[in-house]
C-alpha positions as CSV (number, residue, x, y, z in Angstrom):
1,M,-37.2,-64.2,67.7
2,Q,-39.7,-64.1,70.6
3,E,-39.6,-67.8,71.0
4,L,-35.8,-67.9,70.9
5,F,-35.6,-65.0,73.4
6,D,-38.0,-66.8,75.8
7,I,-35.9,-70.0,75.7
8,E,-32.7,-68.1,76.4
9,L,-34.3,-66.1,79.2
10,R,-35.7,-69.2,80.8
11,S,-32.2,-70.8,80.7
12,L,-30.4,-67.7,82.1
13,T,-32.8,-67.4,85.0
14,A,-33.2,-71.1,85.8
15,G,-33.4,-71.8,89.5
16,V,-35.0,-68.5,90.4
17,E,-38.8,-68.6,90.6
18,N,-40.5,-65.5,89.1
19,P,-37.3,-63.5,88.9
20,S,-37.2,-59.8,89.2
21,I,-35.1,-58.3,86.4
22,L,-33.7,-54.8,85.8
23,V,-33.5,-54.1,82.1
24,G,-30.8,-51.7,80.9
25,V,-32.2,-49.6,78.0
26,S,-30.3,-46.9,76.2
27,G,-33.0,-46.1,73.7
28,G,-31.0,-47.6,70.8
29,M,-32.3,-50.4,68.5
30,D,-30.8,-53.3,70.4
31,S,-32.1,-52.3,73.9
32,M,-35.5,-51.2,72.7
33,C,-35.9,-54.6,70.9
34,M,-35.0,-56.4,74.2
35,A,-37.5,-54.2,76.1
36,H,-40.2,-55.2,73.6
37,L,-39.3,-58.9,74.0
38,F,-39.5,-58.6,77.8
39,L,-43.0,-57.0,77.4
40,H,-44.2,-60.0,75.4
41,T,-42.3,-62.8,77.1
42,I,-44.2,-65.9,78.4
43,V,-41.5,-66.5,80.9
44,P,-42.9,-65.7,84.4
45,C,-40.9,-62.7,85.6
46,T,-41.2,-59.1,86.6
47,F,-39.1,-56.4,85.1
48,R,-38.3,-52.7,85.4
49,I,-36.3,-50.5,83.0
50,A,-33.3,-48.3,83.8
51,H,-31.7,-45.6,81.6
52,V,-28.5,-43.6,82.1
53,N,-28.1,-40.2,80.5
54,F,-24.3,-39.8,80.1
55,S,-24.5,-36.1,78.9
56,L,-22.1,-37.0,76.1
57,R,-24.2,-35.8,73.1
58,G,-26.1,-32.8,74.4
59,D,-29.7,-32.6,73.4
60,E,-29.4,-35.9,71.6
61,S,-28.7,-37.6,75.0
62,D,-31.7,-35.9,76.6
63,H,-34.0,-36.9,73.7
64,D,-32.9,-40.6,74.2
65,E,-33.9,-40.3,77.8
66,D,-37.3,-38.8,76.9
67,A,-38.0,-41.5,74.3
68,V,-37.4,-44.3,76.8
69,C,-39.4,-42.6,79.4
70,E,-42.3,-42.1,77.0
71,W,-42.3,-45.7,75.9
72,C,-42.3,-46.9,79.5
73,K,-45.3,-44.6,80.4
74,T,-47.2,-45.9,77.3
75,E,-46.6,-49.5,78.2
76,G,-47.0,-49.0,82.0
77,I,-43.5,-50.2,82.9
78,P,-41.7,-49.0,86.0
79,F,-38.9,-46.7,84.9
80,Y,-35.7,-45.3,86.5
81,T,-33.3,-42.8,85.1
82,T,-30.2,-40.9,86.2
83,K,-28.1,-38.2,84.5
84,V,-24.3,-38.1,84.9
85,D,-21.4,-36.3,83.4
86,A,-19.3,-39.1,82.0
87,L,-16.7,-36.9,80.5
88,Q,-16.0,-35.1,83.8
89,F,-15.9,-38.4,85.6
90,A,-13.4,-39.8,83.1
91,Q,-11.1,-36.8,83.6
92,E,-11.3,-37.1,87.4
93,Q,-10.5,-40.8,87.3
94,S,-7.9,-40.5,84.4
95,I,-9.7,-43.2,82.4
96,S,-11.3,-43.3,79.0
97,T,-14.8,-42.0,78.4
98,Q,-16.0,-45.4,77.5
99,M,-14.6,-46.9,80.7
100,A,-16.1,-44.0,82.7
101,A,-19.5,-44.7,81.1
102,R,-19.3,-48.4,81.9
103,D,-18.3,-47.8,85.5
104,L,-21.1,-45.2,86.1
105,R,-23.7,-47.4,84.3
106,Y,-23.0,-50.6,86.2
107,G,-22.5,-48.9,89.5
108,W,-25.9,-47.3,89.3
109,F,-27.6,-50.5,88.0
110,F,-26.2,-52.5,90.8
111,S,-27.3,-50.0,93.4
112,L,-30.9,-50.1,92.0
113,M,-30.9,-53.9,92.1
114,E,-29.8,-53.8,95.7
115,E,-32.4,-51.2,96.7
116,H,-35.3,-53.1,95.0
117,S,-34.0,-56.6,95.7
118,M,-33.8,-57.6,92.1
119,D,-32.3,-60.8,90.9
120,F,-30.8,-60.1,87.4
121,L,-29.6,-57.3,85.2
122,A,-30.4,-57.8,81.5
123,I,-28.1,-56.2,78.9
124,S,-28.8,-56.1,75.2
125,H,-25.4,-57.3,73.9
126,N,-25.8,-59.3,70.7
127,L,-23.6,-61.6,68.6
128,N,-22.1,-58.7,66.7
129,D,-21.0,-57.1,69.9
130,S,-19.4,-60.4,71.1
131,V,-17.5,-60.9,67.8
132,E,-16.4,-57.3,67.9
133,T,-15.1,-57.9,71.5
134,L,-13.2,-61.0,70.3
135,M,-11.5,-58.9,67.6
136,I,-10.5,-56.2,70.0
137,N,-9.1,-58.8,72.5
138,L,-7.1,-60.4,69.7
139,L,-5.6,-57.0,68.7
140,R,-4.6,-56.3,72.3
141,G,-3.4,-59.8,73.0
142,T,-5.5,-62.3,75.0
143,G,-5.9,-65.8,76.4
144,L,-8.7,-68.3,76.0
145,R,-11.1,-66.2,78.0
146,G,-10.7,-63.3,75.6
147,L,-11.4,-65.7,72.7
148,S,-14.8,-66.5,74.2
149,G,-16.1,-63.0,73.4
150,I,-18.8,-61.7,75.8
151,R,-20.2,-64.2,78.3
152,R,-23.9,-65.1,78.3
153,S,-24.0,-64.4,82.0
154,N,-21.6,-63.0,84.6
155,G,-22.9,-63.1,88.1
156,P,-26.3,-61.4,88.1
157,I,-25.7,-60.0,84.5
158,I,-27.6,-61.8,81.8
159,R,-27.5,-61.3,78.0
160,P,-30.6,-62.9,76.4
161,L,-29.8,-61.5,72.9
162,L,-26.2,-62.7,72.7
163,S,-26.9,-65.4,70.0
164,V,-28.8,-63.0,67.8
165,T,-27.2,-60.9,65.1
166,R,-27.8,-57.1,64.7
167,E,-29.4,-57.8,61.4
168,D,-31.9,-60.1,63.1
169,I,-32.7,-57.4,65.6
170,S,-33.1,-54.8,62.8
171,N,-35.6,-57.0,61.0
172,Y,-37.6,-57.7,64.1
173,V,-37.7,-54.0,65.0
174,A,-39.0,-53.1,61.5
175,L,-41.5,-55.9,61.6
176,H,-43.0,-54.8,64.9
177,N,-42.6,-51.1,64.3
178,I,-40.6,-50.7,67.6
179,P,-39.5,-47.1,68.2
180,F,-35.8,-46.5,68.8
181,R,-33.1,-43.7,68.8
182,E,-30.1,-43.8,66.5
183,D,-26.8,-42.9,68.1
184,S,-25.1,-40.6,65.6
185,T,-21.6,-41.6,66.8
186,N,-22.2,-45.3,65.8
187,K,-21.5,-44.3,62.2
188,E,-18.1,-42.7,63.1
189,S,-15.0,-44.8,63.2
190,H,-13.0,-43.0,65.9
191,Y,-13.3,-45.9,68.4
192,H,-11.8,-49.3,67.7
193,R,-15.2,-51.0,68.0
194,N,-16.9,-48.8,65.5
195,R,-14.0,-49.2,63.1
196,I,-14.2,-52.9,63.3
197,R,-18.0,-52.8,62.9
198,N,-18.1,-50.2,60.0
199,E,-14.9,-51.1,58.1
200,V,-13.7,-54.6,58.9
201,F,-16.9,-56.6,59.2
202,P,-18.1,-55.8,55.6
203,H,-15.0,-57.4,54.2
204,F,-15.5,-60.5,56.4
205,E,-19.0,-60.8,55.1
206,I,-17.8,-60.8,51.5
207,I,-15.5,-63.8,52.4
208,N,-18.1,-65.6,54.4
209,P,-21.7,-64.2,54.6
210,S,-22.2,-66.3,57.7
211,F,-19.0,-65.3,59.5
212,L,-20.8,-64.1,62.6
213,Q,-22.4,-67.5,63.2
214,T,-19.2,-69.3,62.3
215,I,-17.1,-67.3,64.8
216,G,-20.0,-67.5,67.3
217,T,-19.7,-71.3,67.2
218,S,-15.9,-71.1,67.7
219,M,-16.4,-68.8,70.7
220,E,-18.7,-71.3,72.3
221,R,-15.9,-74.0,72.0
222,F,-13.3,-71.6,73.3
223,S,-15.6,-70.8,76.3
224,E,-16.0,-74.5,77.1
225,I,-12.2,-75.1,77.0
226,S,-11.7,-71.9,79.1
227,D,-14.1,-73.2,81.7
228,L,-12.1,-76.5,81.9
229,L,-8.8,-74.7,82.3
230,E,-10.4,-72.5,84.9
231,E,-11.2,-75.6,87.0
232,L,-7.6,-76.8,86.5
233,Y,-6.3,-73.4,87.6
234,K,-8.4,-73.4,90.8
235,S,-7.3,-76.9,91.6
236,R,-3.7,-75.7,92.0
237,E,-4.5,-73.0,94.5
238,G,-2.6,-73.7,97.7
239,T,0.0,-75.8,96.0
240,L,1.2,-73.9,93.0
241,Y,0.1,-70.5,94.1
242,R,-1.5,-68.8,97.2
243,M,-2.3,-65.4,98.7
244,E,-0.6,-64.8,102.0
245,G,-0.9,-61.5,103.8
246,G,-2.0,-59.7,100.6
247,V,1.0,-61.1,98.7
248,L,0.7,-63.5,95.8
249,Q,3.2,-66.4,96.1
250,I,4.0,-68.7,93.3
251,D,5.9,-71.9,94.2
252,I,8.9,-72.0,91.9
253,K,9.5,-75.8,92.3
254,A,5.9,-76.6,91.6
255,L,5.8,-74.2,88.6
256,K,8.9,-75.8,87.1
257,S,7.2,-79.2,87.3
258,E,4.4,-78.0,85.1
259,K,4.5,-78.7,81.3
260,S,3.2,-75.3,80.2
261,I,5.1,-72.8,82.4
262,N,4.3,-69.8,80.2
263,W,0.6,-70.5,80.3
264,W,0.6,-70.8,84.1
265,L,2.5,-67.5,84.4
266,F,0.1,-65.8,82.0
267,T,-2.9,-67.2,83.9
268,I,-1.7,-66.6,87.5
269,L,-0.4,-63.1,86.8
270,D,-3.4,-62.0,84.7
271,G,-4.6,-58.8,86.2
272,Y,-1.3,-57.8,87.8
273,G,-0.2,-55.6,84.9
274,F,2.8,-57.4,83.6
275,N,3.1,-57.3,79.8
276,D,4.0,-60.2,77.4
277,A,7.7,-59.3,77.2
278,Q,8.0,-59.3,81.0
279,L,6.3,-62.6,81.3
280,V,9.0,-64.1,79.0
281,Q,11.7,-62.5,81.2
282,I,10.0,-63.8,84.4
283,A,10.0,-67.3,82.9
284,E,13.7,-66.9,82.2
285,A,14.4,-65.7,85.7
286,L,13.2,-69.1,87.0
287,K,16.5,-70.5,85.8
288,G,18.6,-67.9,87.5
289,Q,19.4,-66.7,91.0
290,S,17.0,-65.0,93.4
291,G,16.6,-61.3,93.7
292,K,15.5,-60.4,90.2
293,T,12.7,-57.7,90.3
294,F,10.0,-56.8,87.8
295,F,7.7,-53.8,87.9
296,S,4.3,-53.4,86.4
297,P,2.2,-50.2,86.7
298,T,0.4,-51.7,89.7
299,H,2.6,-54.4,91.2
300,I,6.2,-55.6,92.0
301,L,7.3,-59.2,91.4
302,I,10.4,-60.5,93.1
303,R,12.1,-63.8,92.2
304,D,12.8,-65.1,95.7
305,R,14.5,-68.4,96.6
306,R,11.4,-70.5,96.8
307,Y,8.7,-68.2,95.4
308,L,7.8,-65.6,92.9
309,K,6.3,-63.0,95.2
310,V,3.9,-60.3,93.9
311,Y,3.4,-57.2,96.0
312,P,1.1,-54.3,95.5
313,G,3.0,-51.3,94.0
314,N,3.2,-47.8,95.5
315,Q,2.8,-49.4,99.0
316,D,2.4,-47.0,101.9
317,Y,5.2,-48.0,104.3
318,D,4.2,-45.5,107.0
319,D,1.6,-47.9,108.5
320,L,3.0,-48.5,111.9
321,K,0.1,-50.1,113.7
322,V,1.5,-52.2,116.5
323,S,-0.4,-53.6,119.5
324,I,1.5,-53.3,122.8
325,K,0.0,-54.7,125.9
326,V,1.3,-54.9,129.5
327,F,0.2,-57.6,132.0
328,T,1.4,-59.3,135.1
329,K,3.2,-62.6,134.4
330,P,0.8,-65.4,135.2
331,A,1.8,-68.7,136.9
332,G,3.3,-71.2,134.4
333,F,3.7,-68.6,131.7
334,N,5.7,-69.9,128.7
335,P,6.9,-67.2,126.2
336,K,7.5,-69.9,123.6
337,K,3.8,-70.5,123.3
338,A,3.1,-67.0,122.0
339,P,0.4,-66.7,119.3
340,E,1.8,-66.4,115.7
341,G,3.1,-62.9,115.2
342,T,3.3,-62.0,118.9
343,L,6.5,-61.5,120.9
344,Y,6.9,-61.3,124.6
345,V,9.5,-59.2,126.5
346,D,10.3,-58.3,130.1
347,G,8.4,-55.1,130.9
348,R,10.4,-54.1,134.0
349,R,13.6,-53.8,131.9
350,L,12.1,-51.3,129.5
351,K,11.7,-47.5,129.7
352,F,8.3,-46.3,128.6
353,P,6.9,-45.0,126.3
354,L,8.2,-47.4,123.7
355,K,8.7,-46.2,120.1
356,C,7.7,-47.9,116.8
357,R,9.5,-47.0,113.6
358,R,10.9,-48.4,110.4
359,W,14.3,-50.0,110.6
360,K,17.4,-48.1,109.5
361,P,20.5,-49.5,107.7
362,A,22.7,-48.7,110.8
363,D,20.4,-50.5,113.3
364,R,21.9,-53.2,115.4
365,F,20.5,-55.6,118.0
366,R,21.3,-58.7,119.9
367,P,19.2,-61.5,118.4
368,F,17.5,-63.8,121.0
369,G,19.9,-66.6,122.1
370,M,23.0,-64.7,121.0
371,K,25.6,-62.8,123.0
372,G,27.0,-60.5,120.3
373,F,25.3,-57.7,118.3
374,K,24.3,-58.1,114.7
375,K,23.2,-55.5,112.0
376,L,19.6,-55.8,111.1
377,S,20.5,-55.8,107.4
378,D,22.6,-59.0,108.0
379,F,19.9,-60.6,110.2
380,F,17.4,-60.0,107.3
381,I,19.7,-61.8,105.0
382,D,20.0,-64.7,107.5
383,I,16.3,-65.2,107.7
384,K,16.0,-64.8,103.9
385,L,13.8,-61.7,103.6
386,D,13.3,-60.3,100.1
387,V,13.6,-56.6,99.2
388,E,10.0,-55.8,99.7
389,E,9.8,-57.7,103.0
390,K,12.7,-55.7,104.3
391,K,11.0,-52.5,103.5
392,R,8.0,-53.5,105.7
393,Q,9.9,-54.4,108.8
394,I,9.0,-52.4,112.0
395,V,11.2,-52.2,115.1
396,V,10.1,-51.3,118.7
397,T,12.7,-49.3,120.7
398,T,13.3,-48.2,124.2
399,L,15.9,-45.9,125.8
400,D,18.7,-47.2,128.0
401,K,20.0,-45.6,131.2
402,K,22.1,-43.2,129.1
403,G,19.1,-42.2,127.0
404,V,20.4,-44.1,123.9
405,E,17.8,-45.8,121.7
406,Q,17.9,-49.6,121.8
407,I,15.9,-52.0,119.8
408,V,13.5,-54.2,121.8
409,C,12.4,-56.3,118.9
410,I,11.7,-56.6,115.2
411,V,8.0,-56.9,115.2
412,G,6.8,-60.4,114.4
413,K,10.3,-61.7,113.9
414,R,12.7,-61.7,116.8
415,I,13.3,-60.0,120.2
416,D,16.6,-58.6,121.5
417,D,18.1,-61.0,123.9
418,R,18.5,-58.3,126.6
419,W,14.8,-58.0,127.1
420,K,13.9,-61.7,127.1
421,V,11.5,-63.2,129.7
422,T,13.2,-65.0,132.5
423,A,12.2,-66.8,135.7
424,A,12.6,-63.5,137.5
425,T,10.3,-61.6,135.2
426,K,7.1,-60.2,136.8
427,Q,5.7,-58.0,134.1
428,I,5.1,-59.0,130.5
429,V,4.9,-56.8,127.4
430,S,3.3,-58.4,124.3
431,I,4.1,-56.8,120.9
432,T,2.0,-57.7,117.9
433,K,1.7,-56.2,114.4
434,V,-1.9,-55.2,113.8
């Protein structure tokens, strides 16, 4: 196994001379095996060991920490440890205990790497873990990326044991008499992963004793195909989809020209919280009129005329940051040459201070170039704003001679014709959304 480990480690750290590696060690069989392999590797590198005590199993957790610490002292390896309350963190963040432990673990690991300028983080996931992940992904519903199991590397994270089975690790540990701690919860089947490991895999092994290697080979193929599709996906950025002002925009015409519309929707909207049933409904909405709205736990999707637009949900619409500047009109000034998002009005016609607020359904103004008044709601229809865009609109107002509020402009969109810059204007007010 040492030779296989060294080949994998060399491959994963290629391009970095004498890499500095943080090795995550829980004290269990897998991670202690990896620590031993690092201790005897012929690959030029330096490594340090880090352990997180999650306080989930009382004295048992403390004994795990002590065991890793003692091994590091015996072998003369730099050792870092931290103790956290994963259960309390999970309750505070309203997430599962497993997710809390993961966030705490990686957050601390990455802070250590930054503090000590380390290149890689080694995690002891093995082939069993990867196949278990594949099964969980299938049960939840997944795309090709989920069929690839756990990745060999992800940014600075490397997994040099990923092609090795748990049985191989167990045999190696026994052969070299490597000490390790047994997590008592591994034998319980409360969690999905443990149930798959303890109850499902034994049946697979009866059908195919080499099922782990067989599925592992399939996952490699899925991973290669997934990488190719990822390149295709990235190549469409800017034409099929784009981010603009924090809003995802999917070009409907371009989407309809694709052969696999459902795949594109699944891929582009991955991570936005829309479920499979909604994705089917969104695909159907492409055939209908604009205005259809879909809600996920985190986002809002609107079927607009030209685009599917995805906005962050629970948006704070009280953000009224507007830049207002006053300056003397320079020679040759042309208000039509304003920077994008900036509007110019005649300052001498306004009564200060100006007021910024959200628009109201009863608001009216005289759009630039027109003689009559128009409701803002009708104006928004004319310029084809969708529901979410309407919510975001800000108006700047002033008071007329009778003390009645009048709209100066819709920020970033249009000024009221009464305050336009003319040849007689001497003072300019610029209005820009920050």
